[in-house]
C-alpha positions as CSV (number, residue, x, y, z in Angstrom):
1,M,47.9,93.2,-87.3
2,G,50.1,94.3,-84.4
3,K,53.6,95.3,-84.9
4,Y,54.9,92.1,-83.3
5,S,52.4,89.8,-84.9
6,A,53.5,86.6,-86.6
7,F,53.7,88.5,-89.9
8,A,55.8,91.2,-88.3
9,L,58.2,88.5,-86.9
10,V,58.7,86.9,-90.3
11,R,59.2,90.3,-91.9
12,N,61.8,91.4,-89.4
13,A,63.6,88.1,-89.8
14,I,63.8,88.4,-93.5
15,T,65.0,92.0,-93.4
16,G,67.7,91.4,-90.8
17,N,65.6,92.9,-87.9
18,R,66.1,96.4,-89.3
19,N,62.6,97.4,-88.3
20,W,62.8,96.6,-84.6
21,D,62.6,99.5,-82.2
22,R,65.6,100.0,-80.0
23,A,65.0,98.6,-76.5
24,W,67.0,101.5,-75.1
25,R,68.2,104.8,-76.4
26,D,71.7,105.3,-77.8
27,P,72.5,108.9,-77.1
28,E,75.7,110.9,-77.3
29,P,77.2,111.5,-73.9
30,K,76.4,114.9,-72.3
31,P,79.2,117.0,-70.8
32,R,77.8,116.6,-67.3
33,Y,75.6,114.3,-65.2
34,D,74.4,114.2,-61.6
35,V,75.7,110.6,-61.4
36,V,78.0,108.6,-63.7
37,I,78.0,104.8,-63.2
38,V,81.0,103.1,-64.6
39,G,80.1,99.6,-65.8
40,G,77.1,98.5,-67.9
41,G,76.6,95.0,-66.4
42,G,73.7,94.0,-64.3
43,H,74.8,95.9,-61.1
44,G,75.5,99.1,-62.9
45,L,72.3,99.0,-64.9
46,A,70.3,98.1,-61.8
47,T,71.8,100.9,-59.9
48,A,70.9,103.4,-62.6
49,Y,67.3,102.0,-62.8
50,Y,66.7,102.3,-59.0
51,L,68.4,105.8,-58.9
52,A,65.8,106.9,-61.4
53,K,62.8,104.9,-60.1
54,E,63.3,105.1,-56.3
55,H,65.1,108.4,-55.9
56,G,64.1,110.5,-58.9
57,V,67.8,110.9,-59.9
58,R,67.4,110.7,-63.7
59,N,70.4,112.8,-65.0
60,V,72.4,109.6,-64.9
61,A,74.8,108.0,-67.4
62,V,75.9,104.4,-67.5
63,L,79.3,104.0,-69.2
64,E,80.3,100.7,-70.7
65,K,83.6,100.1,-72.4
66,G,82.1,97.3,-74.6
67,W,78.5,96.2,-74.9
68,L,75.9,95.7,-72.2
69,G,76.2,92.5,-70.4
70,G,79.5,91.6,-72.1
71,G,81.3,91.0,-68.8
72,N,80.3,88.8,-65.9
73,T,76.6,89.3,-66.4
74,G,76.7,87.1,-69.5
75,R,79.3,84.8,-68.1
76,N,77.8,83.0,-65.1
77,T,75.6,80.0,-64.2
78,T,72.5,82.1,-63.6
79,I,71.8,80.8,-60.1
80,V,69.7,82.9,-57.7
81,R,69.4,82.2,-54.0
82,S,69.5,83.8,-50.6
83,N,70.8,81.0,-48.3
84,Y,73.3,83.2,-46.5
85,M,73.7,83.3,-42.7
86,I,76.0,86.0,-41.6
87,P,74.8,89.6,-40.8
88,G,75.9,91.8,-43.6
89,N,74.9,89.3,-46.2
90,T,71.6,87.8,-45.0
91,A,69.4,90.8,-45.4
92,L,71.0,91.9,-48.7
93,Y,70.6,88.6,-50.5
94,E,67.1,88.2,-49.2
95,R,66.1,91.7,-50.4
96,S,67.6,90.7,-53.7
97,L,65.5,87.5,-53.9
98,K,62.3,89.4,-53.1
99,L,63.1,91.9,-55.9
100,W,63.8,88.9,-58.2
101,E,60.3,87.6,-57.4
102,N,58.6,90.7,-58.9
103,L,61.3,91.8,-61.3
104,S,59.7,90.8,-64.6
105,H,56.5,92.6,-63.6
106,D,58.4,95.7,-62.3
107,L,60.5,96.0,-65.5
108,N,57.7,94.8,-67.8
109,Y,60.3,92.6,-69.3
110,N,60.5,88.8,-68.9
111,V,63.8,88.0,-67.1
112,M,62.8,84.3,-67.2
113,F,63.1,83.9,-63.4
114,S,62.4,80.3,-62.5
115,Q,62.0,79.4,-58.8
116,R,62.9,75.8,-59.2
117,G,64.6,75.5,-55.8
118,Q,68.1,74.7,-54.7
119,F,69.4,71.5,-53.0
120,N,72.7,72.1,-51.1
121,L,73.8,68.5,-50.4
122,A,75.4,67.3,-47.2
123,H,77.9,64.4,-47.2
124,S,78.6,63.7,-43.5
125,P,76.8,64.1,-40.2
126,A,79.0,67.2,-39.5
127,S,78.0,68.9,-42.8
128,L,74.4,68.1,-42.1
129,D,74.7,69.7,-38.7
130,A,76.2,72.8,-40.4
131,A,73.3,72.8,-42.9
132,R,70.9,72.6,-39.9
133,R,72.5,75.6,-38.3
134,R,72.5,77.6,-41.5
135,G,68.8,76.7,-42.1
136,N,67.9,77.7,-38.5
137,I,69.6,81.1,-39.0
138,M,67.8,81.6,-42.3
139,R,64.4,80.8,-40.8
140,A,65.1,83.1,-37.9
141,N,65.6,85.9,-40.5
142,G,62.4,85.0,-42.4
143,I,64.1,83.1,-45.2
144,D,62.7,79.8,-46.3
145,A,64.8,76.7,-45.6
146,E,64.0,73.0,-45.3
147,L,66.3,70.3,-43.9
148,L,65.9,67.0,-45.8
149,D,67.2,63.6,-44.8
150,R,68.8,61.1,-47.2
151,A,65.5,59.3,-48.0
152,E,63.8,62.6,-49.0
153,V,66.7,63.6,-51.2
154,M,66.6,60.2,-52.8
155,R,62.9,60.6,-53.5
156,R,63.3,64.0,-55.1
157,L,66.7,63.5,-56.9
158,P,66.8,59.8,-57.9
159,Y,69.5,60.2,-60.4
160,L,72.3,61.1,-57.9
161,D,74.9,58.5,-56.8
162,Y,73.6,56.8,-53.6
163,T,75.7,53.6,-53.9
164,K,77.9,52.5,-51.0
165,N,81.0,53.3,-53.1
166,A,79.9,56.8,-53.9
167,R,82.7,59.3,-53.8
168,Y,80.6,61.7,-51.8
169,P,78.0,59.9,-49.7
170,I,74.7,61.8,-49.5
171,V,73.3,62.1,-46.0
172,G,70.8,64.9,-46.6
173,A,70.4,68.4,-47.9
174,L,69.3,72.0,-47.1
175,F,66.6,73.0,-49.6
176,Q,65.6,76.6,-50.4
177,G,62.4,76.4,-52.5
178,R,62.4,80.1,-53.5
179,A,65.8,79.8,-55.1
180,G,66.2,79.2,-58.8
181,T,67.7,80.6,-62.0
182,A,67.2,83.6,-64.4
183,R,68.2,84.5,-67.9
184,H,71.4,86.6,-67.5
185,D,71.0,88.5,-70.9
186,A,67.4,89.3,-70.2
187,V,68.3,90.8,-66.8
188,A,70.8,93.2,-68.5
189,W,68.3,94.1,-71.3
190,G,65.4,94.5,-68.9
191,F,67.3,96.9,-66.6
192,A,68.7,98.8,-69.6
193,R,65.3,99.3,-71.1
194,G,63.8,100.3,-67.8
195,A,66.5,102.8,-67.0
196,S,66.5,104.3,-70.5
197,Q,62.7,104.8,-70.3
198,L,63.3,106.8,-67.1
199,G,65.8,109.1,-68.7
200,V,69.1,107.4,-68.0
201,D,71.7,107.7,-70.8
202,I,73.4,104.3,-71.6
203,I,76.7,104.9,-73.4
204,Q,78.3,101.9,-74.9
205,Q,81.8,101.7,-76.4
206,C,82.9,104.3,-73.8
207,E,85.9,103.3,-71.7
208,V,86.9,105.2,-68.6
209,T,90.6,106.0,-68.9
210,G,91.0,108.3,-65.8
211,F,89.2,110.6,-63.4
212,L,88.7,114.3,-63.2
213,R,89.6,116.0,-59.9
214,D,89.0,119.2,-58.0
215,G,91.8,119.0,-55.5
216,E,91.4,115.5,-54.0
217,D,87.7,115.2,-54.9
218,I,86.4,113.2,-57.9
219,V,84.3,115.4,-60.2
220,G,84.1,113.3,-63.3
221,V,85.8,110.8,-65.6
222,E,88.0,110.9,-68.6
223,T,86.8,108.5,-71.4
224,T,87.5,107.5,-74.9
225,R,84.6,109.7,-75.9
226,G,85.9,112.7,-74.0
227,P,85.6,114.1,-70.5
228,I,82.4,113.8,-68.6
229,R,81.8,115.7,-65.4
230,A,79.6,114.3,-62.6
231,G,78.5,115.2,-59.2
232,K,79.1,111.5,-58.1
233,V,80.9,108.6,-59.8
234,G,80.0,105.0,-58.9
235,L,82.1,102.0,-59.9
236,A,80.4,98.8,-60.8
237,V,83.0,97.0,-62.8
238,A,83.2,93.5,-61.2
239,G,86.4,91.7,-62.2
240,H,88.0,95.0,-63.0
241,S,87.4,96.9,-59.8
242,S,91.1,97.0,-58.8
243,H,92.6,98.5,-61.9
244,V,89.8,101.0,-62.5
245,A,90.0,102.1,-58.8
246,Q,93.7,102.4,-59.1
247,K,93.2,105.1,-61.8
248,A,91.7,107.1,-59.0
249,G,94.5,106.3,-56.6
250,L,92.5,103.8,-54.6
251,R,94.0,100.4,-53.7
252,L,91.4,97.7,-53.1
253,P,91.8,94.6,-51.0
254,I,90.7,92.4,-54.0
255,E,92.3,89.7,-56.1
256,T,91.0,88.9,-59.6
257,H,90.5,85.3,-60.7
258,A,88.8,83.5,-63.5
259,L,85.7,81.4,-62.8
260,Q,84.8,78.9,-65.5
261,A,81.5,77.5,-66.4
262,Y,80.3,74.8,-68.8
263,V,77.2,73.6,-70.7
264,S,76.6,70.2,-72.0
265,E,74.9,69.1,-75.2
266,P,71.1,69.4,-74.8
267,L,69.0,66.5,-73.5
268,K,65.4,65.9,-72.5
269,P,64.3,67.5,-69.1
270,M,66.2,65.7,-66.3
271,I,67.2,68.2,-63.6
272,D,64.3,70.5,-62.6
273,T,66.1,72.2,-59.8
274,V,69.6,73.6,-58.8
275,I,71.9,71.2,-57.1
276,S,75.2,72.1,-55.3
277,Y,77.6,70.4,-53.0
278,A,80.4,71.9,-51.0
279,A,82.7,68.9,-50.8
280,A,83.8,69.6,-54.4
281,H,82.4,73.1,-54.7
282,F,80.1,72.1,-57.6
283,Y,76.7,73.3,-58.9
284,I,74.5,72.3,-61.7
285,S,71.1,73.1,-63.3
286,Q,69.4,72.5,-66.7
287,S,68.7,75.4,-69.1
288,D,65.5,75.8,-71.1
289,K,67.5,74.7,-74.1
290,G,68.2,71.4,-72.5
291,G,71.9,71.8,-71.7
292,L,73.3,71.1,-68.3
293,V,74.9,74.3,-66.9
294,F,77.5,73.7,-64.3
295,G,80.6,75.1,-62.7
296,G,83.0,74.9,-59.7
297,D,85.7,76.8,-58.1
298,I,87.9,79.6,-59.4
299,D,91.1,79.0,-61.2
300,G,94.0,79.2,-58.7
301,Y,95.9,82.1,-60.3
302,N,95.4,85.9,-60.8
303,T,94.2,86.9,-64.2
304,Y,92.0,89.4,-66.1
305,A,91.6,87.0,-69.1
306,Q,88.1,85.7,-69.8
307,R,89.4,82.2,-70.3
308,G,90.3,79.3,-68.1
309,G,92.7,76.4,-67.7
310,L,92.2,72.7,-68.4
311,P,92.9,71.5,-64.8
312,N,89.6,73.1,-63.7
313,V,87.8,71.4,-66.6
314,E,89.0,68.1,-65.4
315,H,88.1,68.8,-61.8
316,V,84.5,70.0,-62.6
317,A,83.8,67.2,-65.0
318,A,84.9,64.7,-62.3
319,A,82.7,66.4,-59.8
320,A,79.8,66.2,-62.1
321,K,80.3,62.5,-62.8
322,A,80.8,61.7,-59.1
323,L,77.4,63.3,-58.3
324,I,75.4,62.2,-61.4
325,P,77.1,59.2,-63.0
326,S,74.9,59.3,-66.1
327,V,76.4,62.6,-67.2
328,S,79.5,60.8,-68.2
329,R,77.8,60.0,-71.5
330,L,77.4,63.7,-72.4
331,R,79.7,65.9,-74.3
332,I,80.6,69.4,-73.1
333,L,79.3,71.8,-75.7
334,R,81.1,75.0,-74.7
335,Q,83.0,76.6,-71.9
336,W,83.4,80.2,-70.8
337,A,84.9,82.2,-67.9
338,G,84.2,85.4,-66.1
339,V,86.8,87.4,-64.1
340,M,85.8,87.7,-60.4
341,D,86.6,90.2,-57.7
342,M,87.6,87.9,-54.8
343,T,87.7,89.5,-51.3
344,M,89.5,88.1,-48.4
345,D,86.4,87.3,-46.4
346,G,84.2,86.3,-49.4
347,S,81.8,89.3,-49.0
348,P,81.3,92.3,-51.2
349,F,81.6,96.1,-50.9
350,I,78.7,98.5,-51.4
351,C,79.9,101.8,-50.0
352,K,81.4,105.3,-50.2
353,T,85.2,105.3,-50.7
354,P,87.7,107.4,-48.8
355,I,87.8,109.7,-51.9
356,K,85.0,112.2,-52.0
357,G,82.7,111.7,-54.9
358,L,83.7,108.1,-55.6
359,Y,81.5,105.1,-54.7
360,L,82.3,101.4,-54.9
361,N,80.2,98.3,-55.8
362,G,82.5,95.3,-56.1
363,G,84.2,92.3,-54.5
364,W,81.3,89.9,-55.3
365,C,83.3,86.7,-55.4
366,Y,80.8,84.0,-56.4
367,G,77.7,86.0,-55.5
368,G,77.4,88.7,-58.1
369,F,74.6,87.6,-60.4
370,K,72.1,86.6,-57.6
371,A,72.6,89.9,-55.9
372,T,71.9,92.0,-59.0
373,P,68.6,93.7,-58.1
374,G,69.4,94.0,-54.3
375,S,72.9,95.3,-55.0
376,G,71.6,97.9,-57.4
377,W,68.8,98.9,-55.0
378,C,71.2,99.4,-52.1
379,Y,73.9,101.1,-54.2
380,A,71.4,103.5,-55.5
381,W,70.3,104.3,-52.0
382,T,73.9,104.9,-50.9
383,I,74.7,107.2,-53.8
384,A,71.4,109.1,-53.7
385,K,71.4,109.6,-49.9
386,D,75.2,109.6,-49.4
387,E,74.8,107.0,-46.6
388,P,74.3,103.3,-46.6
389,H,71.0,101.5,-46.3
390,P,70.9,99.1,-43.2
391,D,71.1,96.2,-45.7
392,N,74.6,97.2,-46.9
393,A,75.8,99.2,-43.8
394,L,78.4,96.5,-43.0
395,L,79.7,96.1,-46.5
396,T,82.4,98.8,-46.2
397,L,86.0,99.0,-47.3
398,D,87.2,99.8,-43.8
399,R,85.9,96.6,-42.2
400,Y,89.3,95.0,-42.5
401,Q,91.0,97.9,-40.8
402,R,88.5,97.5,-37.9
403,G,89.1,93.8,-37.7
404,I,85.5,93.0,-38.7
405,Q,85.2,90.3,-41.4
406,I,81.9,89.1,-42.9
407,D,83.4,85.6,-43.2
408,E,80.8,83.9,-45.4
409,K,83.4,81.9,-47.3
410,G,85.9,81.0,-44.6
411,M,89.0,81.6,-46.8
412,G,87.7,84.0,-49.4
413,A,89.3,83.3,-52.8
414,T,90.4,79.8,-51.8
415,A,87.3,78.6,-50.1
416,H,85.5,75.4,-50.9
417,L,82.4,76.2,-48.8
418,H,79.3,77.0,-50.9
């Protein structure tokens, strides 16, 4: 019988899984690497994977202060989409979605990517016109988009509130059929295994406490497991970008906020898609375990704590009930929060920094998980070639100095546009 036959599964369950092979190596850190990536979440692991796979840079270490996927990668609502409309974001998110579509095959690891589609609801003629404009721009860039009227939304999503007294009248929706969800943990594990198989060292329980310098240049990092020298150092520590960059003397135009999410008790299959609406900044889907997974806007205060406040619980629960009245019968099973880098224009950074040897991937606001493979692919290109790919060429730190905002969110950290 094969190693992972039914008998093997039972045997491993009885013995506490002691006989499973490690999915990735657990090496001691070497004194020097060509590239050190700080942050063992999805973006850091994806960057290391594509550095090794696409550019042949395999003397790479990923340093994680805790465990893989213990940050925002495991603390999100798992939505994947590419319905962006402003140059700087459009090509990046579409590249990411195309990578998602083949990711399980590429990694030989099931990331449970489900292209169930996303409905972005419109609640007034003006918002429907805005959806039409977004859809036209998406289609002009080769991205799928379908504008639906009220009758078609009612046919596809009969459980929404279409009554005359509905808090948010539904007049239509913009639908992206290729959007969907993925399993966040599996994404981290798949990239970790893939990178490790290509020679990347993944070092957990290794916190970066400072940076090594040669004059003004960054030449490595100080860690809780000793100094590690590197030709290049890349930051991928979303939620903690500001204070890690500050250790290198770099001040970032980023605020950090908590973003909460929730899951209900499980129920039979009901929602077979992703639904969002901008009027309350709310989004919902159903997991394979049956729970409804939903979230809303950031908490309105700066924090690095992975917990949230009760006012947002009330707001999101009210938004859920206003959209789908029947969910009022359900109990919330659990709540969690991630800490988000919020930029002033709502768009991220994938770029070289003003400090030689230091590179930045951060500022993802609400868009981090969906961008994981595309972000890693572009960041790996930038680090390996020391120049941006066209897909991330506009996502620079100096765009604010030059007066060029990629204003996908209108008001950045306080936006209610989804």
